C-alpha positions as CSV (number, residue, x, y, z in Angstrom):
1,M,-138.5,120.7,163.4
2,E,-134.8,122.6,162.6
3,I,-132.4,123.3,164.6
4,E,-130.8,126.6,164.3
5,I,-127.2,127.2,165.9
6,T,-126.3,130.6,166.9
7,Q,-123.3,132.4,168.2
8,I,-123.2,133.5,171.6
9,T,-121.6,137.1,171.5
10,Q,-119.7,139.4,174.0
11,N,-120.5,143.1,174.8
12,N,-118.9,144.1,172.0
13,N,-120.6,142.2,169.7
14,Q,-117.5,140.0,168.9
15,P,-118.5,136.2,168.6
16,I,-117.1,134.2,171.6
17,P,-114.6,131.8,170.0
18,T,-115.3,128.3,170.8
19,F,-112.2,125.4,172.3
20,G,-110.5,125.1,169.1
21,D,-110.5,128.9,167.7
22,I,-108.9,129.8,171.0
23,T,-105.9,127.7,170.2
24,D,-105.5,129.9,166.8
25,S,-106.2,133.4,168.5
26,L,-103.4,132.9,171.6
27,D,-100.7,132.7,168.5
28,S,-100.1,136.7,168.8
29,T,-99.8,136.2,172.4
30,R,-97.2,133.6,171.8
31,L,-95.5,135.9,169.6
32,F,-95.6,138.4,172.3
33,G,-94.1,136.4,174.7
34,L,-91.2,135.8,172.2
35,F,-90.8,139.3,172.1
36,L,-90.8,139.7,175.6
37,S,-88.3,136.6,175.9
38,K,-86.0,137.9,173.4
39,A,-86.0,141.6,175.1
40,L,-85.0,139.9,178.2
41,V,-82.3,138.0,177.1
42,T,-80.7,140.8,175.1
43,I,-80.7,142.8,178.6
44,H,-79.6,140.0,180.3
45,M,-76.5,139.7,177.9
46,V,-75.7,143.5,177.7
47,H,-75.7,143.1,181.5
48,W,-73.0,140.6,181.4
49,Y,-70.9,142.2,179.0
50,V,-70.9,145.8,179.5
51,L,-67.6,146.9,180.9
52,N,-68.7,149.9,183.3
53,Y,-69.5,148.3,186.5
54,D,-72.2,150.5,187.7
55,A,-73.8,149.8,184.2
56,H,-73.5,146.1,184.8
57,I,-75.3,146.6,188.3
58,I,-78.0,148.7,186.9
59,L,-78.7,146.5,184.1
60,G,-78.7,143.5,186.4
61,D,-81.3,145.1,188.7
62,L,-83.4,145.7,185.9
63,Y,-83.0,142.1,184.2
64,D,-84.1,140.9,187.6
65,D,-87.3,143.7,188.1
66,L,-88.3,142.8,184.4
67,D,-88.2,139.0,184.6
68,S,-91.0,139.0,187.1
69,K,-92.7,141.9,185.4
70,F,-92.5,140.6,181.9
71,D,-93.9,137.0,183.5
72,K,-96.5,138.9,185.2
73,L,-97.6,140.6,182.0
74,Q,-97.6,137.9,179.5
75,E,-99.9,135.6,182.3
76,E,-102.3,138.4,182.5
77,I,-102.6,139.1,178.7
78,I,-103.1,135.3,178.3
79,G,-105.4,134.7,181.0
80,T,-107.8,137.8,179.5
81,A,-107.5,136.4,176.1
82,R,-108.2,133.0,176.8
83,Q,-111.4,134.5,179.2
84,T,-112.7,137.2,177.0
85,G,-111.9,135.6,173.3
86,A,-110.3,139.3,172.5
87,L,-107.8,139.3,169.9
88,F,-104.2,140.4,171.0
89,P,-102.3,142.7,168.6
90,M,-99.4,141.2,166.7
91,T,-95.9,141.8,167.7
92,S,-92.6,140.7,165.6
93,P,-90.2,138.9,167.8
94,S,-87.7,139.2,165.1
95,M,-86.4,142.6,165.7
96,F,-84.0,141.3,168.4
97,D,-81.3,139.2,166.7
98,L,-79.7,137.1,169.5
99,E,-77.4,135.4,167.5
100,N,-75.4,138.6,166.6
101,I,-72.8,138.6,169.3
102,S,-70.8,141.6,167.9
103,Q,-73.8,143.5,169.7
104,Y,-72.0,142.4,172.8
105,K,-68.5,143.3,172.5
106,D,-66.0,145.3,174.4
107,N,-67.0,148.6,173.1
108,T,-69.5,150.1,175.8
109,S,-71.1,152.4,173.5
110,R,-72.2,149.6,171.3
111,I,-73.0,147.4,174.2
112,M,-75.4,150.3,175.4
113,D,-76.7,150.9,171.9
114,T,-77.9,147.5,172.0
115,Y,-80.1,148.3,175.4
116,Y,-81.5,151.5,174.4
117,F,-82.7,149.7,171.1
118,V,-84.4,147.1,173.5
119,N,-85.7,149.8,175.6
120,K,-87.5,151.9,172.7
121,S,-89.0,148.7,171.1
122,V,-90.6,147.6,174.3
123,V,-91.5,150.8,175.3
124,N,-93.1,151.6,171.7
125,V,-95.0,148.0,172.0
126,L,-96.6,148.9,175.1
127,T,-97.6,151.9,174.6
128,S,-98.8,151.3,171.0
129,T,-102.4,152.5,169.8
130,E,-103.0,148.5,169.1
131,F,-101.6,147.6,172.6
132,K,-103.7,150.5,174.6
133,G,-107.1,149.4,172.4
134,F,-106.7,146.1,173.7
135,T,-106.2,146.9,177.3
136,S,-109.1,149.4,176.8
137,Q,-111.5,146.4,175.6
138,V,-110.8,144.5,178.5
139,K,-111.3,145.0,182.2
140,S,-107.9,143.7,183.6
141,G,-104.5,144.8,185.8
142,I,-102.8,144.8,182.5
143,Q,-102.3,148.3,182.4
144,N,-100.9,148.4,186.0
145,T,-98.5,146.2,184.9
146,V,-97.3,147.7,182.1
147,D,-96.8,150.9,184.1
148,D,-94.6,149.0,186.4
149,I,-92.2,148.1,183.5
150,L,-92.0,151.4,182.2
151,T,-91.4,152.7,185.7
152,K,-88.5,150.0,185.7
153,F,-87.1,151.0,182.4
154,N,-87.6,154.9,183.4
155,K,-85.5,154.2,187.0
156,A,-83.0,152.4,184.6
157,N,-82.2,155.0,182.1
158,Y,-82.3,157.7,184.7
159,L,-79.5,155.9,186.7
160,L,-77.7,155.0,183.4
161,S,-77.7,158.8,182.4
162,M,-75.5,159.5,185.7
163,V,-73.1,156.9,184.7
164,K,-69.5,157.8,183.7
165,D,-67.9,156.3,181.1
């Protein structure tokens, strides 16, 4: 009598990964976690060093809001990837250079350029075809959390547009 080993598949005919495979398939979620962490740290640094008091307050509020939203998003992504075995798209955390202190020096426009670069980078990733492809193939509340994050950025951007230098 011979035993045949078969793979169990998900609804989309993707094999369900074994425990050993899950660790490797989560590497893209780890990179995304680094991406979110670096974006948050950069916003925090901009908040600390921007000279305009109103911008300082707006960016501080944004940092506080995003801290919990990024945490929620990352936990939802990890949980969904573990439960479904769906592969999360790769993101490069290296686009943020945390050691470049010149981006936080006294020139307000340079500091705000740093913020707007982070804002654009995060929004581009969260609205990318690859990210939407992941969220559309799994049942989760990830898109709701993404919408909350985008709303926080939109609010901050609107308020910053009214700040006088």
